[in-house]
LUMZADREN-824195 format. One record per atom (N, C-alpha, C): residue in three letters; x, z, y negated. Coordinates in steps of 0.2 Angstrom, whole numbers. Layout:
N
<pt aa="ALA" east="X" up="Z" north="Y"/>
...
***
This chain:
163
<pt aa="MET" east="1" up="-604" north="217"/>
<pt aa="MET" east="2" up="-597" north="218"/>
<pt aa="MET" east="-2" up="-594" north="223"/>
<pt aa="LEU" east="0" up="-589" north="227"/>
<pt aa="LEU" east="-4" up="-586" north="232"/>
<pt aa="LEU" east="-8" up="-581" north="229"/>
<pt aa="ASN" east="-15" up="-581" north="229"/>
<pt aa="ASN" east="-20" up="-577" north="226"/>
<pt aa="ASN" east="-25" up="-575" north="231"/>
<pt aa="PHE" east="-27" up="-569" north="231"/>
<pt aa="PHE" east="-33" up="-567" north="235"/>
<pt aa="PHE" east="-39" up="-569" north="231"/>
<pt aa="THR" east="-44" up="-571" north="235"/>
<pt aa="THR" east="-50" up="-574" north="232"/>
<pt aa="THR" east="-54" up="-568" north="230"/>
<pt aa="LYS" east="-59" up="-569" north="226"/>
<pt aa="LYS" east="-64" up="-563" north="224"/>
<pt aa="LYS" east="-67" up="-560" north="231"/>
<pt aa="LYS" east="-69" up="-565" north="235"/>
<pt aa="LYS" east="-72" up="-562" north="242"/>
<pt aa="LYS" east="-67" up="-557" north="245"/>
<pt aa="THR" east="-61" up="-559" north="245"/>
<pt aa="THR" east="-56" up="-554" north="248"/>
<pt aa="THR" east="-55" up="-548" north="244"/>
<pt aa="GLU" east="-55" up="-548" north="238"/>
<pt aa="GLU" east="-54" up="-542" north="233"/>
<pt aa="GLU" east="-61" up="-538" north="234"/>
<pt aa="TYR" east="-66" up="-541" north="234"/>
<pt aa="TYR" east="-73" up="-537" north="235"/>
<pt aa="TYR" east="-73" up="-534" north="242"/>
<pt aa="GLY" east="-70" up="-538" north="247"/>
<pt aa="GLY" east="-70" up="-535" north="254"/>
<pt aa="GLY" east="-66" up="-529" north="255"/>
<pt aa="ILE" east="-60" up="-529" north="252"/>
<pt aa="ILE" east="-55" up="-524" north="252"/>
<pt aa="ILE" east="-58" up="-518" north="248"/>
<pt aa="ILE" east="-61" up="-519" north="242"/>
<pt aa="ILE" east="-65" up="-513" north="239"/>
<pt aa="ILE" east="-70" up="-510" north="243"/>
<pt aa="ALA" east="-74" up="-514" north="246"/>
<pt aa="ALA" east="-79" up="-511" north="251"/>
<pt aa="ALA" east="-76" up="-507" north="256"/>
<pt aa="LEU" east="-71" up="-510" north="259"/>
<pt aa="LEU" east="-68" up="-506" north="265"/>
<pt aa="LEU" east="-65" up="-500" north="263"/>
<pt aa="THR" east="-62" up="-500" north="257"/>
<pt aa="THR" east="-59" up="-494" north="254"/>
<pt aa="THR" east="-64" up="-488" north="253"/>
<pt aa="CYS" east="-70" up="-490" north="251"/>
<pt aa="CYS" east="-76" up="-486" north="250"/>
<pt aa="CYS" east="-78" up="-483" north="257"/>
<pt aa="LEU" east="-78" up="-487" north="262"/>
<pt aa="LEU" east="-80" up="-484" north="269"/>
<pt aa="LEU" east="-74" up="-480" north="272"/>
<pt aa="VAL" east="-68" up="-481" north="270"/>
<pt aa="VAL" east="-62" up="-477" north="273"/>
<pt aa="VAL" east="-63" up="-470" north="269"/>
<pt aa="ARG" east="-64" up="-470" north="263"/>
<pt aa="ARG" east="-64" up="-463" north="259"/>
<pt aa="ARG" east="-70" up="-459" north="262"/>
<pt aa="ASN" east="-75" up="-462" north="265"/>
<pt aa="ASN" east="-81" up="-458" north="267"/>
<pt aa="ASN" east="-83" up="-460" north="274"/>
<pt aa="PRO" east="-79" up="-458" north="279"/>
<pt aa="PRO" east="-80" up="-461" north="286"/>
<pt aa="PRO" east="-86" up="-458" north="289"/>
<pt aa="ALA" east="-89" up="-452" north="287"/>
<pt aa="ALA" east="-95" up="-450" north="290"/>
<pt aa="ALA" east="-101" up="-453" north="288"/>
<pt aa="LYS" east="-101" up="-456" north="282"/>
<pt aa="LYS" east="-107" up="-459" north="279"/>
<pt aa="LYS" east="-107" up="-467" north="280"/>
<pt aa="ALA" east="-113" up="-469" north="281"/>
<pt aa="ALA" east="-114" up="-476" north="282"/>
<pt aa="ALA" east="-117" up="-478" north="275"/>
<pt aa="PHE" east="-113" up="-483" north="272"/>
<pt aa="PHE" east="-115" up="-486" north="265"/>
<pt aa="PHE" east="-119" up="-492" north="266"/>
<pt aa="ASN" east="-124" up="-493" north="262"/>
<pt aa="ASN" east="-128" up="-499" north="262"/>
<pt aa="ASN" east="-124" up="-503" north="256"/>
<pt aa="SER" east="-126" up="-510" north="257"/>
<pt aa="SER" east="-123" up="-514" north="252"/>
<pt aa="SER" east="-125" up="-513" north="245"/>
<pt aa="ARG" east="-131" up="-510" north="244"/>
<pt aa="ARG" east="-133" up="-509" north="237"/>
<pt aa="ARG" east="-129" up="-503" north="234"/>
<pt aa="GLU" east="-127" up="-498" north="238"/>
<pt aa="GLU" east="-123" up="-492" north="235"/>
<pt aa="GLU" east="-116" up="-495" north="233"/>
<pt aa="ILE" east="-113" up="-499" north="237"/>
<pt aa="ILE" east="-106" up="-501" north="236"/>
<pt aa="ILE" east="-107" up="-506" north="230"/>
<pt aa="SER" east="-112" up="-510" north="229"/>
<pt aa="SER" east="-113" up="-515" north="224"/>
<pt aa="SER" east="-113" up="-511" north="217"/>
<pt aa="ALA" east="-118" up="-506" north="217"/>
<pt aa="ALA" east="-119" up="-502" north="211"/>
<pt aa="ALA" east="-113" up="-498" north="209"/>
<pt aa="GLU" east="-109" up="-495" north="214"/>
<pt aa="GLU" east="-103" up="-491" north="212"/>
<pt aa="GLU" east="-98" up="-495" north="209"/>
<pt aa="PHE" east="-97" up="-502" north="211"/>
<pt aa="PHE" east="-91" up="-506" north="209"/>
<pt aa="PHE" east="-93" up="-512" north="205"/>
<pt aa="GLY" east="-99" up="-513" north="204"/>
<pt aa="GLY" east="-101" up="-519" north="200"/>
<pt aa="GLY" east="-100" up="-525" north="204"/>
<pt aa="ILE" east="-100" up="-525" north="210"/>
<pt aa="ILE" east="-99" up="-531" north="214"/>
<pt aa="ILE" east="-106" up="-535" north="215"/>
<pt aa="PRO" east="-107" up="-541" north="214"/>
<pt aa="PRO" east="-113" up="-544" north="215"/>
<pt aa="PRO" east="-116" up="-543" north="222"/>
<pt aa="LEU" east="-122" up="-541" north="222"/>
<pt aa="LEU" east="-125" up="-539" north="229"/>
<pt aa="LEU" east="-125" up="-545" north="234"/>
<pt aa="PRO" east="-128" up="-551" north="232"/>
<pt aa="PRO" east="-128" up="-556" north="237"/>
<pt aa="PRO" east="-121" up="-557" north="240"/>
<pt aa="ILE" east="-116" up="-557" north="236"/>
<pt aa="ILE" east="-109" up="-559" north="238"/>
<pt aa="ILE" east="-107" up="-553" north="243"/>
<pt aa="LEU" east="-108" up="-547" north="241"/>
<pt aa="LEU" east="-106" up="-541" north="245"/>
<pt aa="LEU" east="-109" up="-541" north="252"/>
<pt aa="SER" east="-116" up="-543" north="252"/>
<pt aa="SER" east="-120" up="-543" north="258"/>
<pt aa="SER" east="-117" up="-548" north="263"/>
<pt aa="ASN" east="-115" up="-554" north="260"/>
<pt aa="ASN" east="-112" up="-559" north="265"/>
<pt aa="ASN" east="-105" up="-556" north="267"/>
<pt aa="ILE" east="-101" up="-553" north="263"/>
<pt aa="ILE" east="-94" up="-551" north="265"/>
<pt aa="ILE" east="-95" up="-546" north="270"/>
<pt aa="LEU" east="-100" up="-541" north="270"/>
<pt aa="LEU" east="-101" up="-536" north="275"/>
<pt aa="LEU" east="-103" up="-538" north="281"/>
<pt aa="LYS" east="-107" up="-544" north="281"/>
<pt aa="LYS" east="-109" up="-547" north="287"/>
<pt aa="LYS" east="-103" up="-550" north="291"/>
<pt aa="GLU" east="-99" up="-553" north="287"/>
<pt aa="GLU" east="-93" up="-556" north="290"/>
<pt aa="GLU" east="-88" up="-551" north="293"/>
<pt aa="LEU" east="-88" up="-545" north="290"/>
<pt aa="LEU" east="-83" up="-540" north="292"/>
<pt aa="LEU" east="-87" up="-537" north="299"/>
<pt aa="ALA" east="-93" up="-537" north="299"/>
<pt aa="ALA" east="-97" up="-534" north="305"/>
<pt aa="ALA" east="-96" up="-539" north="311"/>
<pt aa="LYS" east="-96" up="-546" north="309"/>
<pt aa="LYS" east="-96" up="-551" north="314"/>
<pt aa="LYS" east="-89" up="-551" north="317"/>
<pt aa="SER" east="-84" up="-549" north="313"/>
<pt aa="SER" east="-77" up="-549" north="316"/>
<pt aa="SER" east="-75" up="-542" north="319"/>
<pt aa="GLY" east="-80" up="-537" north="319"/>
<pt aa="GLY" east="-79" up="-531" north="322"/>
<pt aa="GLY" east="-75" up="-526" north="318"/>
<pt aa="ILE" east="-74" up="-527" north="312"/>
<pt aa="ILE" east="-71" up="-522" north="308"/>
<pt aa="ILE" east="-75" up="-517" north="305"/>
<pt aa="VAL" east="-81" up="-518" north="304"/>
<pt aa="VAL" east="-86" up="-513" north="302"/>
<pt aa="VAL" east="-92" up="-514" north="307"/>
<pt aa="GLU" east="-97" up="-509" north="307"/>
<pt aa="GLU" east="-103" up="-510" north="311"/>
<pt aa="GLU" east="-109" up="-509" north="306"/>
<pt aa="SER" east="-114" up="-512" north="308"/>
<pt aa="SER" east="-120" up="-512" north="304"/>
<pt aa="SER" east="-125" up="-507" north="308"/>
<pt aa="LEU" east="-127" up="-502" north="304"/>
<pt aa="LEU" east="-132" up="-498" north="307"/>
<pt aa="LEU" east="-139" up="-499" north="304"/>
<pt aa="ARG" east="-144" up="-499" north="308"/>
<pt aa="ARG" east="-151" up="-500" north="305"/>
<pt aa="ARG" east="-154" up="-493" north="304"/>
<pt aa="GLY" east="-160" up="-494" north="300"/>
<pt aa="GLY" east="-164" up="-488" north="299"/>
<pt aa="GLY" east="-163" up="-485" north="292"/>
<pt aa="ALA" east="-167" up="-479" north="291"/>
<pt aa="ALA" east="-167" up="-476" north="285"/>
<pt aa="ALA" east="-160" up="-474" north="282"/>
<pt aa="LYS" east="-156" up="-472" north="287"/>
<pt aa="LYS" east="-149" up="-469" north="285"/>
<pt aa="LYS" east="-144" up="-475" north="287"/>
<pt aa="GLY" east="-146" up="-481" north="288"/>
<pt aa="GLY" east="-142" up="-486" north="290"/>
<pt aa="GLY" east="-137" up="-488" north="284"/>
<pt aa="GLY" east="-133" up="-493" north="286"/>
<pt aa="GLY" east="-128" up="-496" north="282"/>
<pt aa="GLY" east="-122" up="-498" north="286"/>
<pt aa="TYR" east="-116" up="-498" north="283"/>
<pt aa="TYR" east="-110" up="-500" north="286"/>
<pt aa="TYR" east="-105" up="-495" north="287"/>
<pt aa="ARG" east="-102" up="-495" north="292"/>
<pt aa="ARG" east="-97" up="-490" north="294"/>
<pt aa="ARG" east="-91" up="-493" north="297"/>
<pt aa="LEU" east="-85" up="-491" north="295"/>
<pt aa="LEU" east="-79" up="-494" north="298"/>
<pt aa="LEU" east="-78" up="-493" north="305"/>
<pt aa="LEU" east="-77" up="-498" north="309"/>
<pt aa="LEU" east="-76" up="-497" north="316"/>
<pt aa="LEU" east="-69" up="-496" north="318"/>
<pt aa="GLU" east="-64" up="-499" north="315"/>
<pt aa="GLU" east="-57" up="-498" north="316"/>
<pt aa="GLU" east="-54" up="-493" north="312"/>
<pt aa="ASN" east="-48" up="-490" north="315"/>
<pt aa="ASN" east="-45" up="-485" north="312"/>
<pt aa="ASN" east="-41" up="-488" north="306"/>
<pt aa="ALA" east="-42" up="-485" north="300"/>
<pt aa="ALA" east="-38" up="-488" north="294"/>
<pt aa="ALA" east="-31" up="-488" north="295"/>
<pt aa="GLU" east="-28" up="-483" north="299"/>
<pt aa="GLU" east="-21" up="-483" north="300"/>
<pt aa="GLU" east="-18" up="-489" north="304"/>
<pt aa="GLU" east="-23" up="-492" north="308"/>
<pt aa="GLU" east="-21" up="-498" north="312"/>
<pt aa="GLU" east="-24" up="-505" north="309"/>
<pt aa="LEU" east="-29" up="-504" north="305"/>
<pt aa="LEU" east="-32" up="-510" north="302"/>
<pt aa="LEU" east="-27" up="-514" north="297"/>
<pt aa="SER" east="-25" up="-520" north="299"/>
<pt aa="SER" east="-20" up="-523" north="294"/>
<pt aa="SER" east="-24" up="-527" north="289"/>
<pt aa="LEU" east="-20" up="-528" north="283"/>
<pt aa="LEU" east="-23" up="-532" north="278"/>
<pt aa="LEU" east="-23" up="-539" north="281"/>
<pt aa="GLY" east="-19" up="-541" north="285"/>
<pt aa="GLY" east="-19" up="-548" north="288"/>
<pt aa="GLY" east="-25" up="-549" north="292"/>
<pt aa="ARG" east="-27" up="-544" north="295"/>
<pt aa="ARG" east="-34" up="-545" north="299"/>
<pt aa="ARG" east="-40" up="-545" north="295"/>
<pt aa="VAL" east="-40" up="-541" north="289"/>
<pt aa="VAL" east="-45" up="-542" north="285"/>
<pt aa="VAL" east="-46" up="-549" north="281"/>
<pt aa="LEU" east="-40" up="-551" north="279"/>
<pt aa="LEU" east="-39" up="-558" north="276"/>
<pt aa="LEU" east="-42" up="-563" north="281"/>
<pt aa="GLU" east="-40" up="-563" north="287"/>
<pt aa="GLU" east="-42" up="-568" north="292"/>
<pt aa="GLU" east="-49" up="-568" north="293"/>
<pt aa="ALA" east="-52" up="-562" north="294"/>
<pt aa="ALA" east="-59" up="-561" north="295"/>
<pt aa="ALA" east="-63" up="-564" north="289"/>
<pt aa="LEU" east="-61" up="-563" north="283"/>
<pt aa="LEU" east="-64" up="-566" north="277"/>
<pt aa="LEU" east="-63" up="-573" north="275"/>
<pt aa="GLU" east="-56" up="-575" north="276"/>
<pt aa="GLU" east="-54" up="-582" north="274"/>
<pt aa="GLU" east="-52" up="-587" north="279"/>
<pt aa="GLY" east="-52" up="-584" north="285"/>
<pt aa="GLY" east="-49" up="-589" north="291"/>
<pt aa="GLY" east="-41" up="-588" north="291"/>
<pt aa="LYS" east="-39" up="-592" north="295"/>
<pt aa="LYS" east="-31" up="-592" north="296"/>
<pt aa="LYS" east="-28" up="-594" north="290"/>
<pt aa="MET" east="-22" up="-590" north="288"/>
<pt aa="MET" east="-19" up="-592" north="282"/>
<pt aa="MET" east="-14" up="-598" north="283"/>
<pt aa="ARG" east="-14" up="-602" north="278"/>
<pt aa="ARG" east="-10" up="-608" north="278"/>
<pt aa="ARG" east="-7" up="-609" north="271"/>
<pt aa="ILE" east="0" up="-609" north="271"/>
<pt aa="ILE" east="3" up="-610" north="264"/>
<pt aa="ILE" east="2" up="-617" north="262"/>
<pt aa="THR" east="2" up="-622" north="267"/>
<pt aa="THR" east="1" up="-629" north="266"/>
<pt aa="THR" east="-4" up="-632" north="270"/>
<pt aa="GLU" east="-6" up="-637" north="269"/>
<pt aa="GLU" east="-12" up="-641" north="273"/>
<pt aa="GLU" east="-10" up="-642" north="280"/>
<pt aa="CYS" east="-3" up="-643" north="281"/>
<pt aa="CYS" east="-1" up="-645" north="288"/>
<pt aa="CYS" east="1" up="-639" north="293"/>
<pt aa="MET" east="0" up="-633" north="290"/>
<pt aa="MET" east="2" up="-627" north="294"/>
<pt aa="MET" east="-4" up="-625" north="299"/>
<pt aa="ASP" east="-2" up="-623" north="305"/>
<pt aa="ASP" east="-7" up="-620" north="310"/>
<pt aa="ASP" east="-13" up="-624" north="310"/>
<pt aa="LEU" east="-13" up="-631" north="311"/>
<pt aa="LEU" east="-19" up="-634" north="312"/>
<pt aa="LEU" east="-21" up="-634" north="319"/>
<pt aa="PRO" east="-28" up="-634" north="320"/>
<pt aa="PRO" east="-30" up="-634" north="327"/>
<pt aa="PRO" east="-27" up="-639" north="331"/>
<pt aa="GLU" east="-26" up="-638" north="338"/>
<pt aa="GLU" east="-23" up="-643" north="342"/>
<pt aa="GLU" east="-26" up="-650" north="342"/>
<pt aa="GLY" east="-22" up="-655" north="341"/>
<pt aa="GLY" east="-24" up="-662" north="341"/>
<pt aa="GLY" east="-27" up="-664" north="334"/>
<pt aa="GLU" east="-27" up="-659" north="329"/>
<pt aa="GLU" east="-29" up="-661" north="322"/>
<pt aa="GLU" east="-23" up="-663" north="318"/>
<pt aa="ALA" east="-23" up="-668" north="314"/>
<pt aa="ALA" east="-18" up="-670" north="310"/>
<pt aa="ALA" east="-20" up="-669" north="303"/>
<pt aa="SER" east="-15" up="-667" north="299"/>
<pt aa="SER" east="-16" up="-666" north="292"/>
<pt aa="SER" east="-16" up="-673" north="288"/>
<pt aa="GLU" east="-18" up="-673" north="282"/>
<pt aa="GLU" east="-19" up="-680" north="278"/>
<pt aa="GLU" east="-12" up="-681" north="275"/>
<pt aa="CYS" east="-7" up="-677" north="276"/>
<pt aa="CYS" east="-1" up="-678" north="272"/>
<pt aa="CYS" east="3" up="-684" north="275"/>
<pt aa="ARG" east="5" up="-688" north="271"/>
<pt aa="ARG" east="9" up="-694" north="273"/>
<pt aa="ARG" east="16" up="-692" north="275"/>
<pt aa="LEU" east="19" up="-686" north="273"/>
<pt aa="LEU" east="26" up="-684" north="275"/>
<pt aa="LEU" east="26" up="-680" north="281"/>
<pt aa="GLU" east="21" up="-678" north="284"/>
<pt aa="GLU" east="21" up="-673" north="289"/>
<pt aa="GLU" east="26" up="-675" north="295"/>
<pt aa="GLY" east="27" up="-681" north="297"/>
<pt aa="GLY" east="32" up="-682" north="302"/>
<pt aa="GLY" east="39" up="-681" north="300"/>
<pt aa="SER" east="41" up="-682" north="293"/>
<pt aa="SER" east="47" up="-682" north="291"/>
<pt aa="SER" east="48" up="-677" north="285"/>
<pt aa="CYS" east="44" up="-672" north="284"/>
<pt aa="CYS" east="44" up="-668" north="278"/>
<pt aa="CYS" east="50" up="-663" north="279"/>
<pt aa="PRO" east="54" up="-663" north="273"/>
<pt aa="PRO" east="60" up="-659" north="273"/>
<pt aa="PRO" east="59" up="-652" north="272"/>
<pt aa="VAL" east="53" up="-650" north="270"/>
<pt aa="VAL" east="52" up="-643" north="269"/>
<pt aa="VAL" east="47" up="-639" north="274"/>
<pt aa="ARG" east="44" up="-643" north="278"/>
<pt aa="ARG" east="39" up="-641" north="283"/>
<pt aa="ARG" east="42" up="-635" north="287"/>
<pt aa="ALA" east="48" up="-635" north="290"/>
<pt aa="ALA" east="51" up="-630" north="294"/>
<pt aa="ALA" east="52" up="-623" north="289"/>
<pt aa="PRO" east="55" up="-624" north="283"/>
<pt aa="PRO" east="56" up="-618" north="279"/>
<pt aa="PRO" east="50" up="-615" north="277"/>
<pt aa="LEU" east="45" up="-619" north="275"/>
<pt aa="LEU" east="38" up="-616" north="273"/>
<pt aa="LEU" east="35" up="-613" north="279"/>
<pt aa="LYS" east="36" up="-615" north="285"/>
<pt aa="LYS" east="33" up="-612" north="291"/>
<pt aa="LYS" east="36" up="-605" north="292"/>
<pt aa="ARG" east="42" up="-605" north="291"/>
<pt aa="ARG" east="46" up="-598" north="291"/>
<pt aa="ARG" east="43" up="-594" north="286"/>
<pt aa="LEU" east="42" up="-596" north="280"/>
<pt aa="LEU" east="39" up="-592" north="274"/>
<pt aa="LEU" east="32" up="-590" north="276"/>
<pt aa="GLN" east="28" up="-594" north="279"/>
<pt aa="GLN" east="22" up="-592" north="281"/>
<pt aa="GLN" east="22" up="-587" north="286"/>
<pt aa="GLN" east="26" up="-587" north="291"/>
<pt aa="GLN" east="27" up="-582" north="296"/>
<pt aa="GLN" east="29" up="-575" north="293"/>
<pt aa="LYS" east="33" up="-576" north="288"/>
<pt aa="LYS" east="35" up="-569" north="285"/>
<pt aa="LYS" east="30" up="-566" north="281"/>
<pt aa="VAL" east="26" up="-570" north="277"/>
<pt aa="VAL" east="21" up="-568" north="273"/>
<pt aa="VAL" east="15" up="-565" north="278"/>
<pt aa="LYS" east="14" up="-568" north="283"/>
<pt aa="LYS" east="9" up="-566" north="288"/>
<pt aa="LYS" east="11" up="-560" north="291"/>
<pt aa="GLY" east="18" up="-559" north="293"/>
<pt aa="GLY" east="20" up="-553" north="296"/>
<pt aa="GLY" east="20" up="-547" north="291"/>
<pt aa="TRP" east="21" up="-548" north="285"/>
<pt aa="TRP" east="21" up="-543" north="280"/>
<pt aa="TRP" east="13" up="-541" north="279"/>
<pt aa="LEU" east="9" up="-546" north="279"/>
<pt aa="LEU" east="2" up="-544" north="278"/>
<pt aa="LEU" east="-1" up="-540" north="284"/>
<pt aa="ASN" east="2" up="-541" north="290"/>
<pt aa="ASN" east="0" up="-538" north="296"/>
<pt aa="ASN" east="3" up="-531" north="297"/>
<pt aa="GLU" east="8" up="-530" north="292"/>
<pt aa="GLU" east="11" up="-523" north="292"/>
<pt aa="GLU" east="8" up="-518" north="287"/>
<pt aa="VAL" east="5" up="-521" north="282"/>
<pt aa="VAL" east="1" up="-517" north="277"/>
<pt aa="VAL" east="-5" up="-515" north="280"/>
<pt aa="THR" east="-7" up="-508" north="280"/>
<pt aa="THR" east="-13" up="-506" north="283"/>
<pt aa="THR" east="-18" up="-504" north="277"/>
<pt aa="LEU" east="-24" up="-504" north="279"/>
<pt aa="LEU" east="-30" up="-502" north="275"/>
<pt aa="LEU" east="-28" up="-495" north="272"/>
<pt aa="ALA" east="-26" up="-491" north="277"/>
<pt aa="ALA" east="-24" up="-484" north="275"/>
<pt aa="ALA" east="-19" up="-483" north="269"/>
<pt aa="GLU" east="-14" up="-488" north="269"/>
<pt aa="GLU" east="-9" up="-488" north="264"/>
<pt aa="GLU" east="-13" up="-490" north="257"/>
<pt aa="ILE" east="-17" up="-495" north="258"/>
<pt aa="ILE" east="-21" up="-497" north="252"/>
<pt aa="ILE" east="-25" up="-492" north="249"/>
<pt aa="VAL" east="-29" up="-488" north="253"/>
<pt aa="VAL" east="-33" up="-482" north="251"/>
<pt aa="VAL" east="-28" up="-477" north="248"/>
<pt aa="GLY" east="-23" up="-476" north="251"/>
<pt aa="GLY" east="-18" up="-470" north="248"/>
<pt aa="GLY" east="-16" up="-472" north="241"/>
<pt aa="GLU" east="-14" up="-478" north="240"/>
<pt aa="GLU" east="-12" up="-481" north="234"/>
<pt aa="GLU" east="-17" up="-481" north="229"/>
<pt aa="SER" east="-23" up="-482" north="231"/>
<pt aa="SER" east="-29" up="-482" north="226"/>
<pt aa="SER" east="-32" up="-475" north="224"/>
<pt aa="ASN" east="-30" up="-470" north="228"/>
<pt aa="ASN" east="-34" up="-464" north="227"/>
<pt aa="ASN" east="-33" up="-461" north="220"/>
<pt aa="ASN" east="-27" up="-462" north="217"/>
<pt aa="ASN" east="-26" up="-459" north="210"/>
<pt aa="ASN" east="-30" up="-463" north="205"/>
<pt aa="HIS" east="-33" up="-469" north="207"/>
<pt aa="HIS" east="-37" up="-473" north="202"/>
<pt aa="HIS" east="-44" up="-472" north="203"/>
<pt aa="LEU" east="-46" up="-468" north="208"/>
<pt aa="LEU" east="-53" up="-468" north="210"/>
<pt aa="LEU" east="-58" up="-465" north="204"/>
<pt aa="GLU" east="-56" up="-460" north="201"/>
<pt aa="GLU" east="-60" up="-458" north="195"/>
<pt aa="GLU" east="-61" up="-463" north="190"/>
<pt aa="LYS" east="-57" up="-468" north="189"/>
<pt aa="LYS" east="-58" up="-473" north="184"/>
<pt aa="LYS" east="-63" up="-478" north="187"/>
<pt aa="GLY" east="-64" up="-479" north="193"/>
<pt aa="GLY" east="-69" up="-483" north="197"/>
<pt aa="GLY" east="-72" up="-489" north="194"/>
<pt aa="PRO" east="-78" up="-490" north="193"/>
<pt aa="PRO" east="-81" up="-496" north="191"/>
<pt aa="PRO" east="-80" up="-498" north="184"/>
<pt aa="LYS" east="-79" up="-493" north="179"/>
<pt aa="LYS" east="-77" up="-495" north="172"/>
<pt aa="LYS" east="-70" up="-499" north="172"/>
<pt aa="LEU" east="-65" up="-496" north="175"/>
<pt aa="LEU" east="-59" up="-500" north="176"/>
<pt aa="LEU" east="-60" up="-507" north="178"/>
<pt aa="TYR" east="-64" up="-507" north="184"/>
<pt aa="TYR" east="-65" up="-514" north="187"/>
<pt aa="TYR" east="-69" up="-519" north="182"/>
<pt aa="GLU" east="-74" up="-516" north="179"/>
<pt aa="GLU" east="-78" up="-520" north="174"/>
<pt aa="GLU" east="-74" up="-523" north="169"/>
<pt aa="VAL" east="-70" up="-518" north="165"/>
<pt aa="VAL" east="-66" up="-520" north="160"/>
<pt aa="VAL" east="-61" up="-526" north="162"/>
<pt aa="ALA" east="-58" up="-525" north="167"/>
<pt aa="ALA" east="-53" up="-529" north="170"/>
<pt aa="ALA" east="-56" up="-536" north="171"/>
<pt aa="HIS" east="-62" up="-536" north="174"/>
<pt aa="HIS" east="-65" up="-543" north="176"/>
<pt aa="HIS" east="-68" up="-546" north="170"/>
<pt aa="ILE" east="-70" up="-542" north="165"/>
<pt aa="ILE" east="-73" up="-545" north="159"/>
<pt aa="ILE" east="-68" up="-550" north="155"/>
<pt aa="TYR" east="-62" up="-547" north="156"/>
<pt aa="TYR" east="-56" up="-551" north="153"/>
<pt aa="TYR" east="-53" up="-556" north="157"/>
<pt aa="GLY" east="-55" up="-556" north="164"/>
<pt aa="GLY" east="-53" up="-561" north="168"/>
<pt aa="GLY" east="-46" up="-559" north="171"/>
<pt aa="GLN" east="-44" up="-552" north="171"/>
<pt aa="GLN" east="-38" up="-550" north="173"/>
<pt aa="GLN" east="-39" up="-546" north="180"/>
<pt aa="PRO" east="-34" up="-547" north="185"/>
<pt aa="PRO" east="-34" up="-543" north="191"/>
<pt aa="PRO" east="-32" up="-536" north="189"/>
<pt aa="ILE" east="-34" up="-532" north="193"/>
<pt aa="ILE" east="-32" up="-525" north="192"/>
<pt aa="ILE" east="-26" up="-524" north="195"/>
<pt aa="HIS" east="-21" up="-521" north="191"/>
<pt aa="HIS" east="-14" up="-520" north="194"/>
<pt aa="HIS" east="-13" up="-512" north="194"/>
<pt aa="HIS" east="-12" up="-509" north="199"/>
<pt aa="HIS" east="-11" up="-502" north="200"/>
<pt aa="HIS" east="-3" up="-501" north="200"/>
<pt aa="SER" east="-1" up="-496" north="196"/>
<pt aa="SER" east="6" up="-494" north="197"/>
<pt aa="SER" east="6" up="-487" north="199"/>
<pt aa="GLY" east="10" up="-486" north="204"/>
<pt aa="GLY" east="10" up="-479" north="207"/>
<pt aa="GLY" east="16" up="-476" north="207"/>
***
């Protein structure tokens, strides 16, 4: 099953926080406390997002992180790639030039071409969904905030929003 990792979930939550308050720079402690995200994990996520140019890190007493890209243009696909690397549905998809997979069927695989098309469609869709859309969908759940998040994760369930 295709699932987002906790790292990606936490990254999207942090970015949502930055989008909702564009004039403010948030430090990782504030975001961690607000949403119950483990601070060391969140700090690493924000560093990766800064390295990829999605957010900027501001130093000083009023320092923190701020979104660098326009949420209307920042795609979910770009966020996922920044946090997880290139998406591959199977091991043999989009390998670096000259690198072979360990799959014995690679040269004669009957599903490689259809799965490659599927991967391209999924990537295309992820590149169409913007951070602004995600924020818009989640705005009506904002007041439930960390409590909803805590309860859902205590029971090991992802948060499903219906809109």
